[in-house]
Wavefront OBJ file of the C-alpha trace (Angstrom):
o trace
v 8.287 -69.741 -19.440
v 5.922 -67.087 -18.163
v 8.842 -64.849 -17.227
v 10.295 -65.219 -20.719
v 6.971 -64.280 -22.295
v 6.649 -61.198 -20.096
v 10.223 -60.194 -20.951
v 9.494 -60.518 -24.670
v 6.354 -58.411 -24.350
v 8.182 -55.713 -22.420
v 10.975 -55.716 -24.992
v 8.463 -55.363 -27.817
v 6.745 -52.484 -26.003
v 10.034 -50.654 -25.487
v 10.983 -51.207 -29.131
v 7.619 -49.843 -30.272
v 8.055 -46.801 -28.072
v 11.610 -46.252 -29.320
v 10.347 -46.339 -32.911
v 8.274 -43.223 -32.299
v 9.794 -40.015 -33.575
v 8.937 -36.441 -32.688
v 7.956 -34.181 -35.550
v 11.168 -32.258 -34.816
v 13.161 -35.195 -36.171
v 11.638 -34.652 -39.608
v 12.657 -30.978 -39.744
v 15.790 -29.352 -41.094
v 18.574 -28.512 -38.656
v 17.902 -24.762 -38.823
v 14.276 -25.291 -37.738
v 15.326 -27.673 -34.951
v 17.844 -25.084 -33.752
v 15.097 -22.461 -33.748
v 12.955 -24.634 -31.484
v 15.824 -25.476 -29.120
v 16.969 -21.889 -28.553
v 14.449 -19.765 -26.650
v 16.135 -16.613 -27.942
v 15.364 -17.718 -31.516
v 12.064 -19.518 -30.979
v 9.357 -17.079 -32.180
v 6.777 -18.878 -30.021
v 8.415 -17.298 -26.967
v 6.794 -13.980 -27.965
v 3.410 -15.621 -27.313
v 4.760 -17.150 -24.093
v 5.697 -13.663 -22.887
v 2.197 -12.438 -23.675
v 0.722 -15.434 -21.866
v 2.824 -14.755 -18.790
v 1.565 -11.164 -18.722
v -2.043 -12.360 -18.989
v -1.423 -14.936 -16.255
v -0.703 -12.077 -13.880
v -3.396 -9.668 -15.129
v -6.685 -9.389 -13.243
v -9.785 -9.746 -15.406
v -13.552 -10.087 -15.221
v -16.111 -9.281 -12.571
v -14.197 -11.395 -10.050
v -11.174 -9.108 -10.523
v -8.838 -12.098 -10.377
v -5.836 -13.198 -12.363
v -4.757 -16.781 -13.010
v -2.027 -16.136 -10.433
v -4.640 -15.132 -7.844
v -5.654 -18.804 -7.591
v -2.658 -20.700 -8.952
v 0.279 -18.575 -7.875
v 3.588 -18.984 -9.685
v 2.957 -21.053 -12.819
v 6.525 -22.366 -12.739
v 5.500 -24.435 -9.709
v 1.718 -24.812 -9.906
v 1.533 -25.653 -13.630
v 4.482 -28.038 -13.724
v 3.252 -31.146 -15.561
v -0.320 -29.873 -16.003
v -0.306 -29.471 -19.791
v 1.152 -32.962 -20.183
v -2.069 -34.369 -18.665
v -4.499 -32.843 -21.194
v -6.956 -33.488 -22.796
v -8.825 -34.821 -19.775
v -12.439 -35.578 -18.878
v -14.113 -32.761 -16.965
v -16.849 -33.770 -14.531
v -18.489 -30.329 -14.477
v -19.091 -30.154 -18.225
v -19.398 -33.906 -18.806
v -16.920 -33.911 -21.689
v -13.233 -34.063 -22.374
v -11.427 -30.700 -22.426
v -8.108 -29.830 -23.972
v -5.794 -27.290 -22.339
v -7.368 -24.356 -24.168
v -10.838 -25.500 -23.136
v -9.768 -25.737 -19.492
v -8.274 -22.243 -19.599
v -11.532 -20.920 -21.064
v -13.563 -22.737 -18.401
v -11.496 -21.161 -15.628
v -11.662 -17.743 -17.238
v -15.452 -17.775 -17.544
v -16.338 -19.490 -14.250
v -13.582 -18.266 -11.932
v -12.654 -14.868 -13.320
v -16.173 -14.200 -14.619
v -14.579 -12.801 -17.770
v -15.634 -13.196 -21.411
v -14.257 -16.249 -23.195
v -11.255 -15.652 -25.391
v -11.648 -16.165 -29.128
v -10.454 -19.519 -30.466
v -6.946 -19.226 -31.973
v -6.591 -15.713 -30.574
v -3.120 -14.570 -29.563
v -4.306 -14.210 -25.964
v -5.577 -17.777 -25.671
v -2.595 -19.226 -27.540
v -0.279 -17.191 -25.327
v -1.820 -18.580 -22.148
v -1.710 -22.113 -23.570
v 1.925 -21.707 -24.578
v 2.896 -20.265 -21.189
v 1.221 -23.091 -19.290
v 2.555 -25.719 -21.719
v 6.093 -24.389 -21.312
v 6.024 -25.439 -17.661
v 5.768 -29.104 -18.783
v 8.571 -28.932 -21.334
v 10.860 -31.941 -21.015
v 8.267 -33.968 -19.087
v 6.568 -37.081 -20.508
v 3.136 -36.815 -22.087
v 0.901 -38.393 -19.451
v -2.807 -38.502 -20.390
v -5.176 -39.573 -17.594
v -6.746 -43.039 -17.609
v -10.158 -42.386 -16.032
v -13.215 -43.849 -17.718
v -14.418 -40.570 -19.253
v -11.051 -39.785 -20.817
v -10.604 -43.367 -22.049
v -13.992 -43.277 -23.776
v -13.096 -39.994 -25.508
v -9.718 -41.406 -26.564
v -11.391 -44.387 -28.200
v -13.837 -42.155 -30.078
v -10.850 -40.099 -31.200
v -9.096 -43.252 -32.364
v -12.098 -44.100 -34.524
v -11.863 -40.698 -36.189
v -8.100 -41.191 -36.640
v -8.755 -44.448 -38.501
v -11.719 -43.201 -40.581
v -11.274 -42.232 -44.227
v -12.606 -38.754 -44.953
v -12.792 -36.208 -47.743
v -12.671 -36.425 -51.516
v -9.225 -38.031 -51.282
v -10.718 -40.757 -49.047
v -7.762 -40.781 -46.626
v -7.486 -41.330 -42.877
v -4.930 -39.866 -40.479
v -3.514 -43.369 -40.014
v -2.852 -43.859 -43.721
v -0.403 -40.950 -43.718
v 1.084 -40.929 -40.233
v 1.162 -44.668 -39.474
v 1.540 -46.302 -42.887
v 3.533 -43.736 -44.865
v 5.571 -41.641 -42.446
v 9.006 -40.738 -43.756
v 7.780 -40.575 -47.339
v 7.205 -37.403 -49.309
v 3.858 -35.700 -49.895
v 3.874 -32.576 -52.072
v 7.611 -32.279 -51.446
v 7.329 -32.437 -47.656
v 8.266 -35.383 -45.444
v 5.303 -37.001 -43.696
v 5.956 -37.104 -39.919
v 4.489 -39.652 -37.526
v 1.991 -37.077 -36.315
v 2.781 -37.016 -32.596
v 1.170 -34.077 -30.812
v 3.817 -33.381 -28.168
v 4.771 -29.801 -29.072
v 1.517 -27.815 -29.249
v 0.718 -25.001 -29.435
v 3.291 -24.452 -32.151
v 4.758 -21.633 -34.180
v 4.388 -22.787 -37.786
v 6.592 -21.094 -40.349
v 3.905 -21.634 -42.994
v 1.438 -19.689 -40.831
v 3.944 -17.075 -39.661
v 2.224 -17.364 -36.310
v 1.065 -19.616 -33.480
v -1.643 -22.211 -33.742
v -3.265 -24.965 -31.720
v -3.425 -28.661 -32.528
v -7.074 -28.202 -33.502
v -5.999 -25.716 -36.173
v -3.471 -28.222 -37.503
v -6.080 -30.993 -37.584
v -8.423 -28.774 -39.575
v -5.504 -28.003 -41.909
v -5.124 -31.725 -42.594
v -8.843 -32.040 -43.238
v -8.591 -29.242 -45.781
v -5.723 -31.139 -47.403
v -7.865 -34.225 -47.992
v -10.770 -32.026 -49.122
v -13.075 -32.906 -46.245
v -15.889 -30.821 -44.779
v -14.467 -28.764 -41.931
v -15.964 -29.013 -38.434
v -16.097 -25.873 -36.249
v -12.739 -24.855 -34.707
v -13.749 -26.143 -31.253
v -15.686 -29.239 -32.386
v -15.821 -31.937 -29.723
v -14.838 -34.569 -32.310
v -11.536 -32.765 -32.791
v -10.928 -32.534 -29.036
v -11.513 -36.284 -28.787
v -9.088 -36.844 -31.650
v -6.610 -34.720 -29.696
v -7.215 -36.993 -26.694
v -6.334 -40.049 -28.805
v -3.182 -38.352 -30.112
v -2.131 -37.631 -26.521
v -2.527 -41.314 -25.656
v -0.626 -42.233 -28.823
v 2.235 -39.948 -27.704
v 2.174 -41.151 -24.084
v 5.654 -41.133 -22.586
v 7.170 -38.960 -25.300
v 8.864 -35.761 -24.186
v 6.797 -32.569 -24.194
v 8.406 -29.959 -26.450
v 5.938 -27.086 -26.125
v 6.054 -24.542 -27.534
v 7.306 -26.159 -30.718
v 8.363 -24.805 -34.091
v 7.330 -26.554 -37.285
v 7.869 -25.806 -41.012
l 1 2 3 4 5 6 7 8 9 10 11 12 13 14 15 16 17 18 19 20 21 22 23 24 25 26 27 28 29 30 31 32 33 34 35 36 37 38 39 40 41 42 43 44 45 46 47 48 49 50 51 52 53 54 55 56 57 58 59 60 61 62 63 64 65 66 67 68 69 70 71 72 73 74 75 76 77 78 79 80 81 82 83 84 85 86 87 88 89 90 91 92 93 94 95 96 97 98 99 100 101 102 103 104 105 106 107 108 109 110 111 112 113 114 115 116 117 118 119 120 121 122 123 124 125 126 127 128 129 130 131 132 133 134 135 136 137 138 139 140 141 142 143 144 145 146 147 148 149 150 151 152 153 154 155 156 157 158 159 160 161 162 163 164 165 166 167 168 169 170 171 172 173 174 175 176 177 178 179 180 181 182 183 184 185 186 187 188 189 190 191 192 193 194 195 196 197 198 199 200 201 202 203 204 205 206 207 208 209 210 211 212 213 214 215 216 217 218 219 220 221 222 223 224 225 226 227 228 229 230 231 232 233 234 235 236 237 238 239 240 241 242 243 244 245 246 247 248 249 250
């Protein structure tokens, strides 16, 4: 009897996981083809810039990322798939961009890069590329778990003049149309992305702020810790899904 119950639970878990769909599945074929083909994917321009920065010495320490980490194709394999993660030094959860900035300031002794700058997005995209095809695998330490739960609360909270939560769109109404566009399930397994609407690259935090604008909510700062914690929840929500970075979206 116990074995049967366990089997049923495992079956239900697999079914729930199988029901998850990447945002790419809600796109037209031409956009999916653009993401699949690195020669067509415009995000690869930022990846090339990120690779150049990876190997460029900077700051008072006169070090590059490669000075410490070597070849990113080996040293960064799977790293992006494990962010956001709790950072003991700062006492808070950091996303990939935050970790890059921390290393740049503390290790290279260089000025922080501007949020949503091409340089920072390029480094994020280059590092994220090394995890492409791997499962999203957020850590399960106590600090990260606490941040994920705070992020979940924000995900479930109604905000803005339209009084909507993330969950109301992406859990309850995915697949339906909103302003002519199909609502995806909202899985964050392809960031940073090249968004055709933006005609450029952007981070998940930019996309979250976009959604907040859509429901007419007050916007937090671009690097607000609440948004990073929401990103941590979205990583847990996408756990096991395949990393697609750098993605292309409409």
